[in-house]
C-alpha positions as CSV (number, residue, x, y, z in Angstrom):
1,M,106.6,69.9,91.7
2,K,103.2,71.6,91.3
3,S,102.2,70.6,94.9
4,L,105.5,72.0,96.2
5,Y,104.8,75.3,94.4
6,T,101.3,75.4,95.7
7,G,102.5,74.8,99.2
8,L,105.2,77.5,99.0
9,L,102.6,79.9,97.7
10,A,100.2,79.2,100.5
11,L,103.0,79.5,103.1
12,S,104.1,82.8,101.7
13,L,100.5,84.2,101.8
14,F,99.8,83.1,105.3
15,S,103.1,83.0,107.1
16,A,102.2,86.2,108.8
17,S,98.9,84.8,109.9
18,A,99.8,81.5,111.3
19,T,98.0,82.2,114.6
20,A,94.9,83.7,113.0
21,A,91.7,81.7,112.4
22,H,90.9,81.0,108.7
23,Y,87.6,82.1,107.2
24,V,86.1,81.5,103.8
25,I,83.9,84.4,102.5
26,D,80.3,83.4,102.3
27,D,79.5,83.7,98.6
28,D,77.2,80.7,98.3
29,E,74.8,81.3,95.5
30,K,72.0,79.9,97.7
31,G,72.3,82.8,100.1
32,A,75.4,84.9,99.8
33,H,76.3,87.3,102.7
34,A,79.0,89.3,100.9
35,A,79.0,91.9,98.2
36,V,81.5,93.8,96.0
37,N,79.7,97.0,95.0
38,F,80.9,100.1,93.1
39,K,79.7,103.6,92.2
40,I,80.9,106.3,89.9
41,K,79.5,109.8,89.3
42,H,77.5,110.2,86.1
43,L,78.4,113.6,84.6
44,G,78.6,115.0,88.1
45,Y,74.8,114.9,88.4
46,S,74.1,111.5,89.9
47,W,75.6,108.2,90.9
48,L,75.8,105.1,88.6
49,T,75.9,102.0,90.9
50,G,76.6,98.4,90.3
51,R,78.2,95.2,91.6
52,F,80.1,92.1,90.7
53,N,77.9,89.1,91.2
54,R,80.7,86.5,91.4
55,F,83.7,86.5,93.6
56,E,85.5,84.3,96.1
57,G,88.0,84.7,98.8
58,H,89.2,84.0,102.3
59,F,90.8,85.9,105.2
60,N,92.7,85.1,108.4
61,Y,91.6,87.0,111.5
62,E,92.3,86.9,115.2
63,P,90.6,89.4,117.5
64,G,93.1,91.7,119.1
65,K,95.8,90.6,116.7
66,L,95.0,92.4,113.5
67,E,98.7,92.5,112.5
68,D,98.4,88.7,112.1
69,S,95.4,89.0,109.7
70,S,95.3,88.8,105.9
71,V,92.8,88.7,103.1
72,K,92.6,87.5,99.5
73,V,89.7,88.1,97.1
74,T,89.3,87.2,93.4
75,I,86.5,88.9,91.5
76,D,85.0,87.6,88.2
77,T,84.9,90.8,86.2
78,T,82.6,89.2,83.6
79,S,79.9,89.3,86.3
80,V,79.7,93.1,86.4
81,D,76.1,94.1,86.8
82,S,74.9,97.8,86.7
83,N,71.3,96.7,86.1
84,H,71.4,97.7,82.5
85,A,72.3,95.1,79.9
86,R,73.6,97.4,77.2
87,R,75.8,99.3,79.6
88,D,77.1,96.1,81.1
89,K,78.1,94.9,77.7
90,H,80.0,98.2,77.3
91,L,81.6,97.8,80.7
92,R,82.8,94.3,79.8
93,G,84.4,95.6,76.5
94,D,87.7,97.1,75.7
95,D,86.8,100.7,76.8
96,F,86.6,99.5,80.4
97,L,87.2,96.0,81.9
98,S,88.3,94.1,78.8
99,V,87.0,90.9,80.3
100,D,88.1,88.8,77.4
101,K,91.7,89.6,78.3
102,F,91.3,90.2,82.0
103,P,88.5,88.0,83.4
104,K,89.7,88.2,87.0
105,A,90.6,91.0,89.4
106,T,92.6,90.1,92.6
107,F,93.3,91.8,95.9
108,I,96.0,90.4,98.2
109,S,96.7,92.1,101.5
110,N,100.3,92.7,102.7
111,R,99.8,94.7,105.9
112,I,97.0,95.6,108.3
113,E,97.2,99.0,110.0
114,T,95.2,99.1,113.3
115,I,93.3,102.3,114.0
116,N,91.3,100.8,117.0
117,E,89.6,97.5,117.9
118,E,86.9,98.0,115.3
119,E,88.6,100.1,112.5
120,F,91.7,99.4,110.5
121,K,93.3,99.9,107.1
122,I,94.1,97.0,104.8
123,H,97.1,97.6,102.6
124,G,97.6,95.4,99.6
125,K,97.9,94.9,95.9
126,L,95.0,95.1,93.5
127,T,95.3,93.6,90.1
128,L,92.7,95.0,87.7
129,H,92.7,95.3,83.9
130,G,96.1,93.7,83.9
131,V,97.6,96.4,86.1
132,T,98.8,95.9,89.7
133,K,98.7,98.8,92.1
134,D,98.9,99.4,95.9
135,V,95.6,100.2,97.4
136,V,94.3,100.9,100.9
137,I,90.9,99.7,102.1
138,D,89.4,101.5,105.1
139,A,87.7,98.7,107.0
140,T,85.4,98.3,109.9
141,K,84.5,95.2,111.9
142,I,80.7,94.7,112.0
143,G,80.6,91.7,114.4
144,E,81.4,88.1,115.0
145,G,79.9,85.1,116.8
146,K,78.1,81.8,116.5
147,D,75.6,81.2,113.7
148,P,72.4,79.1,114.0
149,W,74.0,76.1,112.1
150,G,76.8,75.5,114.5
151,G,79.4,77.6,112.8
152,Y,81.2,80.8,113.6
153,R,81.2,84.0,111.5
154,A,82.9,87.3,111.3
155,G,81.8,90.3,109.2
156,F,83.5,93.4,107.9
157,T,82.9,96.3,105.6
158,G,85.4,98.3,103.6
159,T,85.7,101.2,101.2
160,T,88.4,102.4,98.8
161,E,88.6,104.7,95.8
162,L,90.4,104.0,92.5
163,A,91.5,106.3,89.8
164,L,90.5,104.5,86.5
165,K,93.6,105.8,84.6
166,D,95.8,104.1,87.2
167,F,94.5,100.8,85.9
168,G,94.8,101.6,82.3
169,I,91.1,102.5,81.9
170,D,91.1,105.9,80.1
171,Y,87.7,106.1,78.5
172,N,86.6,109.7,78.7
173,L,83.6,109.9,81.1
174,G,84.1,113.6,81.9
175,P,86.0,115.3,84.7
176,A,83.5,114.3,87.4
177,S,83.9,110.6,86.6
178,T,87.6,109.8,86.9
179,H,87.4,107.8,90.1
180,V,85.3,104.8,91.1
181,Q,84.4,104.0,94.7
182,L,84.3,100.4,95.9
183,E,82.2,99.1,98.8
184,L,83.0,95.7,100.2
185,H,80.8,93.8,102.5
186,V,82.3,90.5,103.7
187,E,81.0,87.8,106.0
188,G,83.4,84.9,106.6
189,I,82.7,81.4,107.9
190,R,85.5,80.1,110.2
191,Q,87.0,76.8,109.1
192,D,87.7,74.6,112.1
């Protein structure tokens, strides 16, 4: 029964992308070529920046057929890293990410909107802090081609902005710090 459920789930996620090539995001600890970064204003005077060190995902992509593409990414929220240990402990706590309750965040696309051959919008559902909301990622294709090890890669970058209160995070950081910007840099390895 479990294998049937898993098969149906996979079919539902990728039925729209049956003709697209499948890529796994290059998040190998020996030399990752992907990043999930964030930044938020600090008191309106500067930017606080950080990243999530651990995540995984995959996407389906076919040049010229972006409507057949899809993406799924899972982020380990316990890996939040703002380059400051005490602040990271606070970010992991109940005021922000509540990682004991919500150790993962997930994005699953449901539609790709083509702007041109290099730019597009990825519409999907982001689940963060136990809340699922529609988000749109403004994405750009960086490039694709063969790598030196006999594989084939494709790379993209994307940005989106989230209102913290939309995801149940209401810690008062001041009026200049209500939204966080996400920057995604993704390099995928085609699975033949």
